[in-house]
N, C-alpha and C positions, 0 to 999 in steps of 0.2 A: 571629505577631501575632494577637491575638484578634479584631480587627476587620479584615475583608477589604475593603480600599479598593476593589479591583476590583469586588467583588460589590455594594457599596453606593455606587458612585461617583456615581450620579445623585442619590441622597439627599444625599450630601455636597455636591454642586454646588449643589443648591437651598438647602441650609442656608448655604452660603458666600455665595450671592446675597443672601439675607435679611440676613446679617451685614454685608456691604459696604454695602447700602442703608441699614441702620440707622446705621452709622458715618458715612456721608456726610451723613445727615440731622442727626446730632449735631454734626458739624463745621459744617454750615450754620447751625444754631441758635447755635453759639458765636461765629461770625463776626458774626452779626446782633446778638448781645448787645453786641459792641464798638460797632457803629453805634448801638445803642439808647442806650447811656450817653453816647456822644460827641454825640448829637443833643440831649441835655438842655441847655437854655439857649441853643441856637442859634435863629436866626430861623426861624419856622415849625416849631419843635421839637415842639410838642404834637402836631400832626397826623402828623409823621414818627414820633414815639414810638408813637402809637397804631397806626399802620400796621405798623411793625416788630413791635410786641408781638403784634398779631393774627396776623401771618404766623408768628411763632415758635410761638404757641399751636397753629396748624393743623399745623405740622410736627411738634410734640410729640405731637399726637393720632395722626398717621400713624405715628410711630415707636413709640408704645405698641401699636398694632395689630400692627406687625411683630414687636415683642418677644413679644407673646402668641402669635403664629403660630410664632415660633421655639421657644418653650417646648413647645407642643403637638407640633410636628414632631419635636423631640428625643425626647420621650416615645415617639412612634411608631417612630423609628429604634431606640431602645433595646429596645423590644418585639421588633422583628424580629431584632436581634442576639442577644438573650437566648434566643429560641426556637431560633435556629440553633445556638448554642453548646450548649444543653442537649440538643438532638436529636443533635448530633455526639458529645458525650460519651457519651450513652446508647448510641448505635449502635456506637461503637468499643468500649465496654465489653462489649456483647453479642457483637461479632464477634471480639474478641481471644481467644486461646487460654486454656484453663483454667489453664495454668501461669502465665500473666501475671495472670489474674484473682485467683488466690488469694494473690498476693504482697501484696495489700492487704486489710485488714479491711473487712467490709461497711459499717461505720460511716464509713470514709473515703470510700467511694463515695457514700453518702448525704450526707455533708458537702459533697462536691464539687458535688452537684446541688442543694443547698439553701443552706447557709451561705456556702460559697466563691463561688457564683454571685451571692448577694446582696451580698457584700463587693465583688465586681467591679462589679456594677451601680452601687453607690453611689460607689465610690472610683476606678473605672477608666473604665467606659463613659461615664457622664455627664461625667466630667472630660476624657476625650479629645475629646468633642464640644464641651464648653465651652472647652477649650484652643484648638481651631481658631477658635472665635468670638473668643476673647480676643486671639489673635495677630493676626487680621485687623483687629480693632477698634483695637488698639494701633498697627499699621502705618499705618492711615488717619488716626487722630487725631494721631499723632506727626508725620506729614508735614504735616498742616494746621497744627500747632503751630509747627513750624520755619518755615513760611512766614510765620506771624503775627509771631513774636518769637523769634529764634534764641538770644539771650542767656538769656532766662528758660527756654527749652526745654532748653538745654544744662545749666544748673545743676540743673534738675529730674532729668534723666536720670543725673546722677552718683549721686544718692541712689537712683535706681531700680535701679542695678547692685547696690548693697548689699542692696536688698530681695530681689533674685533670688539672689545668691550665698550669703549667710549661711544661709538655711534649708536650702540644699542640703547643708550640712555635717552636717545631722542625718538625712539620708536613710537611712543604714544603720541607725541607731537605730530609726527608725519601721518600716523593713522587717522587722527582726528581731522586733520586738514583734508585728507582724501575723502573721508566720509562726508564732510561738509560740502565738498565739491560735487560728490555724487548726488546728494540730496537736492542741492540747488539746481543741478542739471536736469533732474527729473521734473522739478517744478517748472523749469524753463520750457521743457518740451511740452508739458501740459498747457502752458500759456500760449505757446506758439500754435498748437493745434486749435485752441479756442479762438485765437485771433484770425486764423485762416478760415475756419468755418463761419465765424461771425462777420466776415468782411461785408456782405450785403447789408447787415443791420447797421454796421458802423457808418457806411456810406449814406444810409437812409437818414441817420441823425447827424451827419456831418461831424463825426467825432474822430476822423482819421488821425488828426494831429495828436489827440489825447492818447490814442492807441499806440502811435509811433513813439511818443514820449515814454509810455510805460514799457514798450518793448526795449527801448534803449536802456532804460534803467535796469531792467531784468537781465539784459544781455551783458551789461557792465558787471552786475553782481556775480553772474556765473563765471565770467572770464576772470574776475578778480579772485574768485574762489579757486579757480584752476591755477592761477599764478601763484597763490599762496601755497597750494599743494606741491607744485613743482619746485618752488623756492625752498620749502621745508626739506624736500628730498635732496635737492642739490647741495644745500648747506650741510646736511648730515653726511652726505657722501664725501664732500671735500675734507671734512675732518678725518674721516677714515683714510682718505687718499694720502694725506700728509704723513700719517704714521706708516702706511704700507710702503711708500717709496723711501722713507727715511731708513728702512732696514738695509737698503743697498749701500748707503754710506757707512752704516755700522759694520757691515761685512768687510768693506774695504779697509776701514780704520783698524778693526781688530786683526784682520789678515796681515796688514803691513807691520803692525807691532810684533806679530809672531815671526814674520820674515826677519825683522831686525834682530830678534832674539835668537834666530837660528832654529826655530821650532817648526818651520814649514818652508815651502818653496814658493817662488813667485808664481809658478804655474798653478799651484794650489789656490793662491789668492785670486788669480784670474778666473779659475773654475768656480771658486766660491762666489765671486761677483756675478758670474753667469747664472749660478743657481739662485742667488738672491734676486736677480732680474727676472728669471723665469718664474720664481715664486711670487714676486711682487705683483705681477699682472693678475693671476688668479686670486691672490690675497685681497687685492684692491677690489676686483669684481665681486668676490664673495661678500664683501662688506656692502657693496652697492646692491647686490641681489637680496641679501637678508633685509636691508632697509626697505627695498621695494616691496618685497613679499609682506613684510610687517605693515607697510603703509596702506595695503589694501585689505587688511583683515576685516574691517567693517563691511567693505564692498562684497567680500567673499561671503560674509554671513547673510547679506541680503540675497545674494544669488542662491546660496544653499537653502534658504527658506523656500525658494521656488523649486529647487532641484529635488527636494524631498516630497514625494507625492503624498496626498492625504491617505490616511489609513482606510483600507478597504473594509467594507462591512459584509457580514454574512447575509447574503441576499437569496431571494427565492429563485428557483430555476425556471419555472414555467412562465408563459406570457400572462400579463395581467388582464383582468376583465372584471366587470361588475360595477357596483355603485361607488360613489365617493361620499364618505361620511365624515363629517366634522363633529367631534364630541367635546364640548366645553373648551374650545380653543381660544386662548388669549395670547396676544402678542404685544409686548411693551418695548418700545425703542426710545432711548434717551429720556427715560422717565415719563414717556407719554404713551397712553394706551391706544394702540392702533386698532386692535381687534379685541372685543370684550365678550368673553364667554359665548362664543358662537357655536351653535349646534344646528346641523341640518344635513339631510341626505339628498344628494343629487342622483336621481335614479337613472339607470341606463336607458339610453334612447330618447330621453325627453329633452324639451327645449326650455331653457331658463334665461330670464333677464334679471340682472342685478343692477339696481339703480340707487341713487343717493347723491348727496352733494359731494363736491371735491373734498377729499380728506375723510370721508365716511368709512374708509377701510375696505371698500369693495374690491379694489385691485390687489390689495395685500392678501386677500383670501387665497388666491391662486398663485401669488408670488411665493407663498409657503410651499406649495407643492412643487413649484418650479425651482426651488432651492435658493430663492432670493434671501430668505431669512431662515435661520435654523434654530434660533433660541425662542421657542414658544412653549406654552404649557397646553395640556390637553392632548388629544390624538386626532390624527387624520388617517383614515384607512381607504385603501382601494381594494374592493372586494374584501378578502379576509386578511389583508396585509397592511401593517402600519407603514407609512411612507419612510419612517426613519430606518426601516429594514430594507429599503429598496435603493438600488443604484440609480443615478440620474438617467443613464441610458435606458433602463427598464421603464422608468416613468415616461421618458420621451417617446417610447414605442407605444405607449398607451394614450398619452395626452399631448396635443399640440397647442402651444401657447402663442397666440398672435398678438403682437404689441402694437401700440400707437405708431412707433417708429420702425420702419422696415429696414433691415440691414441689407446692403447690396455690395457685390463684388464688381470690379471693373472687368466684367466678362459678358458673354452673350446672355440673352434672356433664358435660353435653355439651361445654361450652366447655373444661372441664378435660381432656377426652379429645382433642378436636380441636385444642386450642391455637390456635383461630381459623383453622385450615387448612380448605380447602373440600373436603368429601367428600359423596358422595351418601348418601341415607338408607339405601340397601341396604348400602353399604360400612360405614357406621356401625353398622348393625344386626348385620352379620356380626361385627364386632369385639366388640360387646357380648355376642353369643352365645358366641363363642369364649372370651372372658375371664370368662364366667358372672357378669356384673354383675347384682346383684339390687336396685338402687335406681333410681328414676326419673331420667331424664337431664335433666329440667328442675329438679331439686332444687338449691337454692342451697347451696354449700359454704362453711362459715365459714372464718375465718382459720386457716391451717395445717391445714385439714381436720379440725378438732376435733369436728365433728358427724357424722362417719362412722367406722366401725370400721377397725381396722388392715388387716383382710382386704380390705375394699372399697377401701381406699387402694391396696393392691398390685394389685388387679384393674383399677383405673382406669389405673395405670401400664402394665400389660400391654396394655390396650386401646389406649393411645397408641401402643405399639410395633407392635401388629398393624396399626393404621391406617397407620403409617409404612411398612409392608411391607418391612422390612429383612430381609436374608438371615440375619443372626446376632443372637441375643438373648443378652445376658450378664446373668445374675441375680446381683448381688453382695450377699450377705448379706440378701436381701429377706425371709427368714423368721426372722431372728434374734430378733425381738421378738414373734413370733406364738405363739398357743397351739398345742399339738401337732396338733390336728385341722385348724386352718386352715393351718398350715405344710405339712402333708401335702397338702392340697387344692391349694395354690399350686404346690408342687413337682411334683405329679402333672399339674397343668394345663400346666406348662412342658414336661414330657416328652411331652405329647400332640401338640405341634406337629411333626408328622412331616416337614414340608417345610422346616424351618429348622434351622440349626446352633444347638444349645443349649449354653451354657456356664454351669453352675450352681456358684457359689462359695459355700460354706457350711460352717460347723462344726456346724450344727443340722439336717443332712439326715435324711431318713427311712431307717431301715434296710430297710424293706420295699421301697423303690424302688431300692436300691443296685445290684441286678442288671440294671436296665434301661439303665444307662449303657454306652455303647460303650467309654469309657475313663475311669478314675479317676486323677487326678494327686495325689500326696501330696507336700506341700511342707513343708520344715523349714529355718528360718534362711535363707530366700531361695533355697534350692536345691531342685531336683526330685529327690527321693530314690527315687521309684518311680512307675510308671504301668502301666496295663493295665486290662482289665475285671475284674470281681469275681473270677472264677475264676482268672485269671492271677495276681492278687495273692495269693490264698490259696495257690495252688500254689507260688509263689515263696518262701513262708515269711517274708514281710516281717513283722517283729515289731510295728512301728508300726501296720500295717494290721490285724493280728490283734487288737491291743489295742483299736482303735477298734471293731471288729466285736463284741468281747466287751461293751464298754460299751453298744453299741446292742442287745445281747441277741440277736445272730445266732448261729446254729449254724454252727460251722466244721468 
């Protein structure tokens, strides 16, 4: 359940107290209205009428103050709940494994934190709190009504049952329409993000009109889905509204027949009508609220899937160290073998180069350690521990994974390097010097790092890893988009870290640095087809490696 009753129990109790007080005051006013009309025409009726009327007015003022307090207090509770849920969604999203994260498009996460939360705020949270108030109000007023006049009360509640049952028949219809809208909105957000990011490409090929046309179509689809969801809810609510207000006419009709037969007084009929009116409002809103709550059932399930964190694993307590060993590892995705029976040990402190054509599986090797894929056979161990028994934060303390695309925040260079971690000035300066960063650390970085060069982007990522003080640095295609000179500088920089295990994955490596690696792994179709240092591979006569060296212009 999205609202934790235990966590907010004191808030609910106070809201319940306000609701009960208000319902009791309304009941008191209704009883006094009976006395008010029965006093008309009696001896001393004028003074009695004025006294009763003044008392009713004072009670009404008090009730208005309580109603205003309830409204403000509900807004406060909703604020607390909304903050809690958004914090939990974001925290769980950050803490889940990469393999779980990539199952959804980024647009879906953004939709969860924006549109879906807004839907729940309006159709679930407010209605849950309102439902509590409505139920309490109906119980108090109904009890008072039965005490006043059982016959009128019974006839009214027969129609109240219809008011509650009939709209419930449409709950699946409204729920399906809301789920359809939520899904289309998530797709729409993803498309908008792609269009905004891809604007330079679209202009380069003069396809702006095509993109505008697609946006218009997708915008129309999502707004039509929203309209259908709103229409379904409004239609269902109006059916319930018809029956809920009809009970007021029933109470008057039955009451007048009882007056004509001498079984009750006109004051009782007036009071009964007041009770029916007072009950009509919460009865109508309770129908609206139930329909609204039911209509977002599927949206709630989507959010609940994020609210529930992944199961924690029994993990080791000490810091990791040692070699990385792959033992007969196979990864199959969509019936395609990505890694095929890979076995190898990356020894501590050595420098490795992994090469091969695109799609040869070289990047997927360390994507497994980084949590990108979890369904593989075989084992991967760090020191004495299988990575399946390790938490992601333990692995990140041991290994830094540098990707082709560097993620940036709209913050200073310093904050992008530290990522808000606490480091001394000397630690930061050491990382800056080792990474050879040539821009000021107080410089503001624009969205996606567009105002700094690709080379500086890579150096910032390297500085992040150096501050993190991990034992292993994995460079996964980090130089694939760089110019030759900058690519050489970055690769040479990586090899200069003598105290770390360096694993450089690239098809754009520098031929001049090839001999500096302790071991070169040659991948093809997911298999390790050769490995050894430069001289070992040349002497082995491996034709694939010789061809690569010829392309790089190396003398063999």
